[in-house]
C-alpha positions as CSV (number, residue, x, y, z in Angstrom):
1,M,19.9,26.3,-42.8
2,D,17.1,29.1,-41.3
3,M,14.8,26.8,-42.8
4,V,15.8,23.6,-40.9
5,I,15.6,25.5,-37.9
6,V,12.0,27.5,-38.2
7,W,11.0,23.8,-38.8
8,A,12.2,21.9,-35.8
9,L,11.2,25.1,-33.5
10,S,7.8,25.1,-35.3
11,W,7.6,21.3,-34.4
12,W,9.2,21.3,-31.2
13,Y,6.1,23.9,-30.3
14,G,3.4,22.4,-32.4
15,A,2.9,18.9,-32.9
16,G,6.3,17.9,-30.4
17,L,4.6,19.8,-28.1
18,A,0.9,17.7,-28.4
19,V,2.6,14.2,-28.9
20,Q,3.9,15.0,-24.9
21,F,0.3,16.2,-23.9
22,A,-1.3,13.3,-25.3
23,K,1.7,11.3,-23.8
24,L,1.1,12.6,-19.8
25,R,-2.3,12.5,-20.7
26,T,-2.3,8.9,-21.0
27,R,-0.2,8.3,-18.4
28,L,-2.5,9.8,-15.6
29,E,-5.5,8.1,-16.9
30,N,-3.8,4.8,-17.1
31,S,-2.9,5.3,-13.3
32,Y,-6.1,6.5,-12.8
33,D,-7.6,3.7,-14.7
34,Y,-5.2,1.1,-12.6
35,F,-6.5,2.6,-8.8
36,S,-9.6,2.4,-9.6
37,I,-10.6,5.9,-7.7
38,G,-13.9,6.6,-8.7
39,L,-15.0,2.5,-8.4
40,L,-13.7,2.2,-5.2
41,M,-15.4,5.4,-3.6
42,S,-18.8,4.2,-5.2
43,T,-18.2,0.7,-3.5
44,L,-16.8,2.2,-0.4
45,F,-18.8,0.3,2.0
46,A,-19.3,-2.8,-0.4
47,P,-18.6,-5.9,1.7
48,F,-14.7,-6.9,1.2
49,R,-14.4,-10.3,-0.3
50,Q,-17.2,-11.9,0.8
51,I,-19.4,-14.6,-1.5
52,S,-22.5,-15.2,0.3
53,A,-23.3,-12.0,2.2
54,G,-27.1,-12.4,1.7
55,K,-29.8,-13.1,4.2
56,V,-29.3,-16.2,6.1
57,N,-32.1,-18.0,7.2
58,G,-31.7,-19.8,11.1
59,P,-31.7,-19.0,14.4
60,L,-31.4,-15.5,16.1
61,A,-27.8,-16.0,17.1
62,V,-26.7,-17.6,13.5
63,Q,-28.5,-14.7,11.9
64,L,-27.1,-11.9,14.6
65,R,-23.8,-14.2,13.9
66,A,-23.9,-13.1,10.2
67,F,-24.7,-9.2,10.9
68,F,-21.8,-8.8,12.4
69,D,-19.7,-10.8,9.9
70,R,-20.9,-8.5,7.4
71,Q,-20.7,-5.3,9.1
72,L,-17.0,-6.3,9.8
73,S,-16.1,-7.3,6.1
74,R,-17.4,-3.7,5.1
75,V,-15.3,-1.9,7.9
76,I,-12.5,-4.4,6.3
77,G,-13.5,-3.3,2.8
78,A,-13.7,0.2,3.8
79,I,-10.2,0.1,5.6
80,V,-8.4,-1.3,2.4
81,R,-10.1,0.6,-0.1
82,L,-9.7,4.2,1.3
83,T,-6.0,2.8,1.7
84,L,-5.9,2.2,-1.9
85,I,-8.0,6.0,-2.9
86,V,-5.3,7.7,-0.7
87,V,-2.3,6.0,-2.4
88,G,-3.5,6.4,-5.8
89,I,-4.5,9.8,-4.8
90,M,-0.5,10.4,-3.5
91,W,0.3,8.6,-6.9
92,L,-1.7,10.9,-9.4
93,T,-0.3,14.1,-7.4
94,I,3.2,13.0,-7.9
95,Q,2.8,12.3,-11.9
96,I,0.9,15.8,-12.0
97,V,4.3,17.3,-10.4
98,L,6.2,15.8,-12.6
99,S,4.2,16.1,-15.9
100,I,4.6,20.0,-15.4
101,F,8.4,19.5,-14.8
102,I,8.5,17.6,-18.0
103,L,6.5,20.0,-19.6
104,V,8.7,23.2,-18.5
105,V,12.0,21.2,-19.7
106,W,10.0,20.0,-23.0
107,L,9.6,24.5,-23.3
108,I,12.9,25.4,-22.3
109,T,15.0,22.9,-23.7
110,P,15.5,24.8,-27.6
111,L,16.5,27.9,-25.7
112,L,19.6,25.7,-23.8
113,P,21.9,26.6,-27.1
114,F,21.2,30.4,-27.1
115,V,22.0,30.3,-23.1
116,G,24.8,28.5,-23.3
117,F,26.2,30.8,-26.6
118,V,25.3,34.1,-24.5
119,I,27.2,32.7,-21.6
120,T,30.1,32.2,-23.2
121,L,30.4,35.5,-25.0
122,S,29.8,36.6,-21.3
123,G,33.3,35.7,-20.8
124,W,31.8,33.0,-17.6
125,V,34.2,30.0,-17.2
126,P,32.8,27.4,-14.7
127,S,34.7,27.1,-11.1
128,W,35.7,23.9,-10.1
129,R,36.7,24.5,-7.0
């Protein structure tokens, strides 16, 4: 019986903890990839969904209109990308906090039966009033 407890605790704090770290890391990497924060930062001022943003030939009025269209598209793109970056960073922050909570719960879970045993021996009875 003692060997089973030793084996279970060695797995819990060894391989099991490593699996938990791997799951948490994968979850964070997937979220980072989903929001593409690095790519959004590198293309922050790129035109937003503009198929033809090249040089326009024609009169000055047409060229000025195309220039301002491209600038407006860049502003819209920057606003959309900044919004996604902020939402992505907020989501990653929430996931990091939850990951820390999960790891703390993982670390203290094997201790809970001993805590319950000590509380039982001390004579503590929960009050439901």
